[in-house]
N, CA, C and O of each residue as an XYZ file, in Angstrom:
712
protein
N      49.261    125.862     85.134
C      50.096    124.699     85.428
C      50.408    124.209     83.948
O      49.562    124.235     83.053
N      51.597    123.801     83.800
C      52.177    123.182     82.637
C      52.571    121.755     82.794
O      53.103    121.353     83.829
N      52.323    121.002     81.798
C      52.747    119.528     81.928
C      53.925    119.254     81.026
O      53.978    119.620     79.852
N      54.895    118.563     81.682
C      56.121    118.268     80.876
C      56.237    116.733     80.587
O      55.481    115.881     81.054
N      57.285    116.509     79.759
C      57.621    114.972     79.567
C      58.238    114.432     80.758
O      58.851    115.096     81.595
N      58.022    113.087     80.782
C      58.737    112.440     81.883
C      60.028    111.729     81.423
O      60.078    111.277     80.279
N      61.043    111.617     82.243
C      62.322    111.032     81.776
C      62.296    109.530     82.241
O      61.965    109.173     83.372
N      62.646    108.786     81.328
C      62.791    107.241     81.584
C      64.113    107.117     82.413
O      65.170    107.629     82.044
N      63.962    106.376     83.596
C      65.165    106.101     84.387
C      65.509    104.621     84.320
O      64.724    103.744     84.684
N      66.685    104.399     83.851
C      67.132    102.915     83.680
C      66.488    102.050     82.615
O      65.862    102.539     81.675
N      66.640    100.914     82.771
C      66.094     99.926     81.646
C      64.728     99.377     82.072
O      64.416     99.297     83.260
N      64.011     99.043     81.180
C      62.626     98.425     81.536
C      62.903     97.117     82.169
O      63.854     96.439     81.779
N      62.097     96.713     83.158
C      62.168     95.361     83.827
C      60.933     94.652     83.446
O      59.832     95.198     83.378
N      61.202     93.226     83.165
C      60.141     92.394     82.856
C      59.375     91.909     84.032
O      59.927     91.124     84.804
N      58.090     92.323     84.254
C      57.328     91.875     85.436
C      56.600     90.696     85.183
O      56.342     89.944     86.123
N      56.187     90.399     83.885
C      55.469     89.127     83.680
C      55.598     88.742     82.228
O      55.514     89.615     81.365
N      55.796     87.484     81.918
C      55.805     87.139     80.560
C      55.116     85.849     80.296
O      55.630     84.745     80.476
N      53.816     86.089     79.820
C      52.871     84.990     79.569
C      52.274     85.214     78.228
O      53.003     85.539     77.290
N      50.820     85.042     78.056
C      50.235     85.460     76.887
C      50.478     86.859     76.560
O      50.645     87.216     75.394
N      50.505     87.725     77.619
C      50.863     89.153     77.538
C      52.179     89.325     78.299
O      52.505     88.612     79.248
N      52.954     90.391     77.773
C      54.110     90.709     78.522
C      53.869     92.034     79.329
O      53.301     92.978     78.780
N      54.262     92.102     80.521
C      54.124     93.360     81.237
C      55.491     93.810     81.672
O      56.261     93.064     82.278
N      55.783     95.102     81.331
C      57.014     95.788     81.770
C      56.856     96.704     82.896
O      55.777     97.276     83.047
N      57.826     96.898     83.697
C      57.984     97.966     84.670
C      58.911     99.061     84.153
O      60.105     98.832     83.963
N      58.340    100.283     83.919
C      59.263    101.378     83.448
C      59.311    102.379     84.590
O      58.268    102.682     85.168
N      60.425    102.879     84.922
C      60.645    103.822     85.902
C      60.775    105.181     85.290
O      61.515    105.331     84.318
N      60.090    106.197     85.809
C      60.064    107.561     85.307
C      60.361    108.488     86.398
O      59.999    108.335     87.564
N      61.141    109.594     85.868
C      61.263    110.740     86.811
C      60.286    111.867     86.230
O      60.385    112.292     85.079
N      59.395    112.273     87.092
C      58.352    113.371     86.725
C      59.078    114.694     86.862
O      60.076    114.859     87.564
N      58.458    115.661     86.093
C      59.067    117.086     86.146
C      59.309    117.584     87.609
O      60.236    118.366     87.821
N      58.571    117.191     88.536
C      58.789    117.770     89.953
C      59.848    116.883     90.638
O      60.082    117.072     91.832
N      60.497    115.934     89.954
C      61.554    115.136     90.590
C      61.107    113.726     91.047
O      61.951    112.841     91.189
N      59.768    113.499     91.285
C      59.207    112.311     91.786
C      59.617    111.134     90.842
O      59.547    111.249     89.618
N      60.047    109.998     91.464
C      60.308    108.890     90.628
C      59.324    107.788     90.910
O      59.091    107.414     92.059
N      58.772    107.293     89.888
C      57.629    106.216     89.986
C      57.680    105.152     89.032
O      58.125    105.442     87.922
N      57.295    103.921     89.258
C      57.260    102.886     88.484
C      55.802    102.679     87.837
O      54.777    102.798     88.508
N      55.807    102.381     86.570
C      54.520    102.273     85.783
C      54.584    100.899     85.048
O      55.615    100.535     84.484
N      53.527    100.204     85.071
C      53.287     98.856     84.354
C      52.706     99.107     82.928
O      51.718     99.816     82.737
N      53.325     98.534     82.044
C      52.903     98.742     80.697
C      52.827     97.447     79.967
O      53.741     96.627     80.059
N      51.643     97.212     79.160
C      51.625     95.986     78.298
C      52.683     96.110     77.192
O      52.692     97.099     76.460
N      53.512     95.183     77.073
C      54.450     95.110     75.984
C      53.886     94.244     74.916
O      53.974     93.018     74.983
N      53.276     94.897     73.879
C      52.719     94.084     72.841
C      53.277     94.523     71.603
O      53.705     95.672     71.496
N      53.313     93.646     70.584
C      53.724     94.037     69.130
C      52.623     94.914     68.549
O      51.463     94.909     68.960
N      53.096     95.681     67.539
C      52.068     96.436     66.830
C      50.962     95.604     66.273
O      51.222     94.476     65.855
N      49.797     96.057     66.238
C      48.691     95.301     65.624
C      47.923     96.178     64.629
O      48.150     97.380     64.490
N      47.055     95.535     63.992
C      46.158     96.096     62.964
C      44.789     95.631     63.002
O      44.542     94.455     63.267
N      43.816     96.540     62.735
C      42.364     96.118     62.565
C      41.916     96.525     61.255
O      42.441     97.455     60.643
N      40.852     95.768     60.773
C      40.347     96.090     59.386
C      38.835     96.255     59.436
O      38.056     95.348     59.729
N      38.481     97.564     59.105
C      36.958     97.554     58.819
C      36.862     97.133     57.353
O      37.283     97.860     56.453
N      36.355     96.065     57.157
C      36.278     95.414     55.722
C      34.846     95.475     55.130
O      33.874     94.891     55.610
N      34.842     96.249     54.039
C      33.487     96.436     53.344
C      33.435     95.505     52.090
O      34.369     95.453     51.289
N      32.323     94.795     51.970
C      32.170     93.845     50.818
C      31.724     94.691     49.648
O      31.394     95.867     49.796
N      31.719     94.133     48.597
C      31.311     94.750     47.287
C      29.808     95.232     47.318
O      29.398     96.092     46.539
N      29.067     94.667     48.202
C      27.680     95.206     48.367
C      27.532     96.007     49.651
O      26.410     96.170     50.130
N      28.616     96.515     50.227
C      28.569     97.441     51.351
C      28.208     96.962     52.652
O      27.805     97.727     53.527
N      28.352     95.572     52.837
C      28.296     94.929     54.091
C      29.670     95.003     54.795
O      30.689     95.197     54.133
N      29.699     94.854     56.094
C      30.796     94.901     56.922
C      31.075     93.377     57.364
O      30.180     92.624     57.750
N      32.420     93.025     57.260
C      32.941     91.691     57.670
C      33.336     91.845     59.168
O      34.276     92.574     59.484
N      32.603     91.147     60.096
C      33.038     91.273     61.444
C      33.453     89.939     61.942
O      33.136     88.936     61.302
N      34.148     89.854     63.056
C      34.235     88.509     63.656
C      33.703     88.443     65.096
O      33.662     89.451     65.802
N      33.332     87.335     65.480
C      32.785     87.047     66.799
C      33.771     85.973     67.525
O      33.997     84.884     66.998
N      34.288     86.319     68.657
C      35.100     85.277     69.343
C      35.030     85.550     70.894
O      34.774     86.676     71.319
N      35.241     84.602     71.624
C      35.252     84.570     73.096
C      36.451     85.411     73.531
O      37.549     85.121     73.056
N      36.343     86.418     74.383
C      37.505     87.231     74.854
C      37.483     87.045     76.377
O      36.470     87.265     77.041
N      38.740     86.595     76.940
C      38.809     86.288     78.348
C      38.731     87.560     79.228
O      38.306     87.421     80.375
N      39.072     88.679     78.833
C      38.983     89.957     79.560
C      37.519     90.196     80.055
O      37.256     90.219     81.258
N      36.564     90.374     79.068
C      35.024     90.585     79.506
C      34.478     89.263     79.843
O      33.433     89.226     80.492
N      35.090     88.108     79.459
C      34.479     86.760     79.810
C      33.262     86.522     78.967
O      32.300     85.918     79.440
N      33.266     86.987     77.700
C      32.092     86.661     76.869
C      32.454     86.727     75.395
O      33.565     87.139     75.062
N      31.584     86.347     74.531
C      31.681     86.349     73.087
C      31.635     87.849     72.705
O      30.663     88.483     73.116
N      32.570     88.491     71.969
C      32.569     89.788     71.546
C      32.615     89.887     69.974
O      33.271     89.150     69.239
N      31.866     90.849     69.619
C      32.004     91.107     68.069
C      33.021     92.215     67.851
O      33.088     93.173     68.621
N      33.802     92.077     66.806
C      34.910     93.114     66.606
C      35.324     93.103     65.234
O      34.866     92.275     64.446
N      36.192     94.003     64.889
C      36.837     94.128     63.543
C      37.809     92.951     63.481
O      38.393     92.600     64.506
N      38.009     92.312     62.283
C      39.185     91.420     62.165
C      40.486     92.115     62.396
O      40.574     93.337     62.280
N      41.528     91.335     62.729
C      42.880     91.997     62.772
C      43.778     91.133     63.651
O      43.416     90.041     64.090
N      44.991     91.694     63.886
C      45.890     90.873     64.667
C      47.359     91.588     64.724
O      47.570     92.777     64.482
N      48.201     90.738     65.046
C      49.595     91.264     65.227
C      50.232     91.453     63.794
O      50.006     90.691     62.854
N      51.011     92.501     63.745
C      51.825     92.813     62.487
C      53.179     92.065     62.692
O      53.940     92.220     63.647
N      53.345     91.238     61.645
C      54.692     90.319     61.729
C      55.780     91.211     61.444
O      55.634     92.207     60.735
N      56.987     90.845     62.034
C      58.293     91.558     61.748
C      58.467     91.879     60.194
O      58.216     91.005     59.364
N      58.858     93.025     59.855
C      59.062     93.487     58.482
C      57.744     93.643     57.634
O      57.814     93.873     56.427
N      56.680     93.529     58.214
C      55.371     93.592     57.513
C      54.705     95.073     57.608
O      54.700     95.671     58.684
N      54.263     95.515     56.680
C      53.637     96.879     56.766
C      52.169     96.702     57.152
O      51.550     95.700     56.792
N      51.602     97.683     57.895
C      50.327     97.570     58.370
C      49.212     97.156     57.234
O      48.317     96.368     57.538
N      49.289     97.652     56.070
C      48.304     97.384     55.092
C      48.450     95.782     54.644
O      47.473     95.078     54.388
N      49.674     95.379     54.600
C      49.930     93.941     54.234
C      49.411     93.062     55.449
O      48.795     92.023     55.211
N      49.630     93.428     56.604
C      49.104     92.659     57.690
C      47.558     92.598     57.830
O      46.934     91.601     58.195
N      47.016     93.815     57.486
C      45.512     93.783     57.385
C      44.940     92.901     56.421
O      43.989     92.180     56.722
N      45.498     92.905     55.176
C      44.979     91.978     54.203
C      45.132     90.619     54.578
O      44.214     89.819     54.400
N      46.354     90.249     55.145
C      46.555     88.829     55.615
C      45.639     88.421     56.767
O      45.067     87.331     56.746
N      45.502     89.252     57.731
C      44.634     88.956     58.806
C      43.173     88.777     58.493
O      42.452     87.935     59.028
N      42.795     89.662     57.560
C      41.386     89.593     57.082
C      41.172     88.199     56.359
O      40.182     87.515     56.620
N      42.060     87.828     55.509
C      41.949     86.459     54.775
C      42.048     85.356     55.747
O      41.301     84.383     55.648
N      42.990     85.461     56.747
C      43.154     84.265     57.629
C      41.951     84.139     58.577
O      41.474     83.025     58.792
N      41.433     85.264     59.165
C      40.372     85.149     60.154
C      39.054     84.968     59.560
O      38.164     84.398     60.192
N      38.872     85.430     58.353
C      37.481     85.488     57.704
C      37.316     84.654     56.559
O      36.240     84.112     56.307
N      38.512     84.505     55.734
C      38.374     84.025     54.345
C      37.975     85.001     53.292
O      37.755     84.622     52.142
N      37.876     86.268     53.660
C      37.551     87.387     52.717
C      38.835     88.093     52.378
O      39.674     88.451     53.205
N      38.905     88.268     50.985
C      39.961     88.958     50.492
C      39.687     90.441     50.122
O      38.594     90.705     49.622
N      40.544     91.374     50.317
C      40.414     92.786     50.128
C      40.692     93.102     48.738
O      41.732     92.642     48.265
N      39.884     93.858     47.955
C      40.257     94.501     46.756
C      41.375     95.500     46.908
O      42.304     95.528     46.101
N      41.297     96.297     47.908
C      42.214     97.442     48.332
C      42.230     97.617     49.881
O      41.212     97.400     50.538
N      43.332     97.988     50.420
C      43.465     98.275     51.783
C      44.022     99.627     51.987
O      45.035     99.903     51.344
N      43.503    100.546     52.811
C      44.066    101.795     53.118
C      44.287    102.052     54.652
O      43.400    101.866     55.485
N      45.487    102.473     54.934
C      45.831    102.886     56.339
C      45.087    104.270     56.577
O      45.280    105.253     55.861
N      44.227    104.242     57.644
C      43.508    105.517     57.965
C      43.797    106.128     59.255
O      43.306    107.227     59.515
N      44.575    105.501     60.119
C      44.854    106.059     61.389
C      45.523    105.110     62.314
O      45.662    103.915     62.057
N      45.935    105.694     63.410
C      46.662    104.936     64.510
C      46.088    105.365     65.754
O      45.739    106.531     65.940
N      45.966    104.323     66.731
C      45.562    104.450     67.989
C      46.853    104.264     68.886
O      47.583    103.284     68.735
N      47.084    105.175     69.757
C      48.212    105.015     70.819
C      47.654    104.637     72.159
O      47.273    105.499     72.950
N      47.603    103.329     72.423
C      46.993    103.002     73.730
C      47.818    103.582     74.956
O      49.048    103.576     74.985
N      47.090    104.034     75.865
C      47.738    104.762     77.048
C      48.439    103.847     77.929
O      49.116    104.366     78.816
N      48.402    102.578     77.848
C      49.016    101.706     78.801
C      49.862    100.557     78.118
O      50.151     99.512     78.703
N      50.218    100.848     76.858
C      50.908     99.870     76.034
C      52.062    100.467     75.333
O      52.157    101.688     75.207
N      53.015     99.572     74.836
C      54.214    100.134     74.184
C      54.111    100.169     72.715
O      55.049    100.690     72.113
N      53.092     99.684     72.024
C      53.137     99.662     70.598
C      51.631    100.314     70.131
O      50.654    100.422     70.872
N      51.702    100.670     68.868
C      50.493    101.285     68.227
C      49.526    100.177     67.688
O      49.928     99.060     67.360
N      48.248    100.568     67.626
C      47.266     99.858     66.954
C      46.905    100.596     65.610
O      46.379    101.709     65.605
N      47.216     99.916     64.509
C      46.842    100.583     63.158
C      45.526    100.239     62.671
O      45.079     99.095     62.770
N      44.829    101.297     62.095
C      43.479    101.068     61.643
C      43.464    101.187     60.085
O      44.068    102.110     59.537
N      42.831    100.331     59.438
C      42.703    100.190     58.110
C      41.367     99.899     57.550
O      40.544     99.304     58.245
N      41.083    100.280     56.324
C      39.866    100.029     55.640
C      40.148     99.236     54.455
O      41.005     99.550     53.629
N      39.344     98.106     54.380
C      39.441     97.256     53.134
C      38.258     97.447     52.344
O      37.155     97.486     52.891
N      38.396     97.571     51.102
C      37.181     97.849     50.166
C      37.083     96.604     49.156
O      38.008     95.811     48.982
N      35.971     96.547     48.583
C      35.657     95.602     47.540
C      36.081     94.159     48.028
O      36.710     93.431     47.260
N      35.778     93.789     49.160
C      36.131     92.469     49.714
C      35.167     91.392     49.256
O      33.950     91.573     49.283
N      35.698     90.331     48.857
C      34.986     89.053     48.352
C      35.350     87.864     49.121
O      36.448     87.782     49.673
N      34.518     86.991     49.174
C      34.782     85.640     49.798
C      35.777     84.877     48.900
O      35.553     84.573     47.729
N      36.905     84.603     49.589
C      37.937     83.892     48.692
C      38.196     82.553     49.174
O      38.945     81.875     48.470
N      37.718     82.015     50.260
C      37.926     80.557     50.672
C      37.560     80.426     52.145
O      36.753     81.181     52.687
N      38.146     79.503     52.722
C      37.821     79.141     54.104
C      38.736     79.880     54.999
O      39.758     80.345     54.494
N      38.494     80.064     56.343
C      39.362     80.657     57.290
C      40.629     79.777     57.476
O      40.580     78.559     57.304
N      41.615     80.342     57.785
C      42.898     79.635     58.248
C      43.341     80.301     59.622
O      44.112     81.256     59.720
N      42.735     79.650     60.634
C      42.998     80.172     62.045
C      44.098     79.575     62.657
O      44.446     78.413     62.445
N      44.698     80.423     63.481
C      45.760     79.985     64.410
C      45.232     78.991     65.358
O      44.025     78.771     65.464
N      46.206     78.345     66.100
C      45.798     77.176     67.008
C      44.825     77.620     68.193
O      44.054     76.811     68.709
N      44.903     78.936     68.588
C      44.133     79.265     69.651
C      42.955     80.206     69.260
O      42.328     80.839     70.109
N      42.701     80.258     67.983
C      41.543     81.125     67.504
C      40.397     80.185     67.308
O      40.507     79.054     66.835
N      39.304     80.739     67.705
C      37.961     80.225     67.579
C      37.022     81.441     67.145
O      36.513     82.196     67.974
N      36.842     81.559     65.760
C      36.353     82.738     65.300
C      35.125     82.439     64.411
O      35.211     81.521     63.596
N      34.007     83.145     64.517
C      32.789     83.038     63.659
C      32.742     84.351     62.820
O      32.989     85.427     63.364
N      32.455     84.275     61.613
C      32.291     85.502     60.673
C      30.977     85.904     60.719
O      30.057     85.086     60.708
N      30.790     87.235     60.777
C      29.446     87.835     60.774
C      29.435     89.019     59.656
O      30.378     89.803     59.549
N      28.360     89.068     58.896
C      28.276     90.166     57.952
C      27.090     90.960     58.415
O      26.025     90.436     58.743
N      27.322     92.219     58.425
C      26.215     93.172     58.861
C      26.281     94.414     58.049
O      27.184     94.592     57.231
N      25.304     95.302     58.273
C      25.442     96.563     57.493
C      25.937     97.568     58.564
O      26.038     97.266     59.754
N      26.256     98.858     58.025
C      26.921     99.846     58.839
C      26.028    100.252     60.095
O      26.538    100.566     61.171
N      24.569    100.219     59.857
C      23.653    100.567     60.897
C      23.927     99.368     62.041
O      23.868     99.694     63.227
N      24.189     98.151     61.723
C      24.357     97.160     62.734
C      25.788     97.314     63.419
O      25.940     96.944     64.583
N      26.733     97.810     62.757
C      27.913     98.180     63.392
C      27.754     99.316     64.434
O      28.271     99.232     65.547
N      27.027    100.368     64.036
C      26.783    101.409     64.918
C      25.946    101.030     66.171
O      26.175    101.492     67.289
N      24.925    100.121     65.877
C      24.149     99.642     66.998
C      25.033     98.783     67.901
O      24.865     98.913     69.114
N      25.920     97.951     67.479
C      26.853     97.179     68.334
C      27.738     98.169     69.146
O      27.924     97.959     70.344
N      28.274     99.217     68.534
C      29.020    100.208     69.378
C      28.301    100.733     70.523
O      28.782    100.817     71.653
N      26.919    101.147     70.126
C      26.056    101.744     71.198
C      25.736    100.846     72.367
O      25.827    101.193     73.545
N      25.314     99.539     71.892
C      24.924     98.596     73.137
C      25.980     97.935     73.787
O      25.692     97.044     74.585
N      27.247     98.246     73.562
C      28.514     97.724     74.147
C      28.750     96.215     73.748
O      29.421     95.525     74.515
N      28.265     95.693     72.654
C      28.663     94.268     72.270
C      29.819     94.325     71.272
O      30.283     93.284     70.806
N      30.300     95.558     70.931
C      31.432     95.586     70.040
C      32.783     95.860     70.710
O      32.937     96.763     71.532
N      33.692     95.078     70.336
C      35.141     95.405     70.727
C      35.774     96.145     69.770
O      35.148     96.503     68.773
N      37.091     96.470     69.949
C      37.934     97.331     69.166
C      37.232     98.596     68.893
O      37.109     99.066     67.762
N      36.730     99.186     70.084
C      35.964    100.458     69.988
C      36.640    101.621     69.263
O      36.116    102.209     68.318
N      37.889    101.922     69.793
C      38.546    103.135     69.295
C      38.808    102.950     67.828
O      38.600    103.883     67.052
N      39.287    101.708     67.383
C      39.595    101.451     65.937
C      38.328    101.525     65.129
O      38.425    102.012     64.002
N      37.149    101.108     65.550
C      35.995    101.123     64.770
C      35.469    102.492     64.593
O      35.001    102.894     63.528
N      35.566    103.235     65.737
C      35.079    104.743     65.626
C      36.074    105.483     64.582
O      35.636    106.284     63.757
N      37.417    105.157     64.681
C      38.269    105.804     63.777
C      38.027    105.517     62.366
O      38.081    106.412     61.522
N      37.739    104.196     62.053
C      37.502    103.961     60.635
C      36.087    104.506     60.183
O      35.929    104.962     59.051
N      35.041    104.440     61.132
C      33.777    104.988     60.611
C      33.900    106.469     60.353
O      33.402    107.003     59.362
N      34.654    107.182     61.379
C      34.831    108.650     61.120
C      35.598    108.976     59.844
O      35.249    109.979     59.220
N      36.615    108.229     59.388
C      37.261    108.429     58.287
C      36.282    108.274     57.007
O      36.436    108.968     56.002
N      35.341    107.377     57.125
C      34.422    107.172     56.034
C      33.316    108.158     56.101
O      32.463    108.195     55.215
N      33.298    109.050     57.238
C      32.203    109.959     57.411
C      30.842    109.240     57.722
O      29.788    109.675     57.259
N      30.895    108.172     58.488
C      29.746    107.311     58.613
C      29.275    107.222     60.105
O      28.603    106.261     60.478
N      29.619    108.188     60.913
C      29.198    108.142     62.356
C      27.814    108.633     62.500
O      27.225    108.324     63.536
N      27.221    109.333     61.638
C      25.837    109.776     61.845
C      24.810    108.622     61.693
O      25.090    107.502     61.267
N      23.601    109.035     62.090
C      22.463    108.159     61.848
C      22.391    107.147     62.954
O      21.500    106.297     62.957
């Protein structure tokens, strides 16, 4: 059996427009079946695996409504119009944590299966504390410093968000072992 591309039929319809946008996109499948699919319509975003000069990792903890609890994750956020992922990574890191990156490298992209935009993954090196957080109105974020073993432990015990992005960054660094 072979799998083929699906054809988009018509224009996307807006199903919901709140904190998240949900689109309904109609497809014609290779066998002729027509079906509607709901997609999260989100702007592109970026996450940052930030390493301090002494090889600690800068993480954030914040309440997440989906799981209904405080979750530890990589800093990150929405890429503004006209902004490159590495620029957004440096900006989000500084805003959410107060830490400035010595350098930022784009290491990969995650293509979510139910969303319209990519999630970019970056690694920031030689990060230093540069000042206070500059949080958005609805952000309530605590900064946590840990070692790489602590990041891997959080991945294993389920307390880490941004799973795909964290694994991709650690894999790029060759740090998944141990």
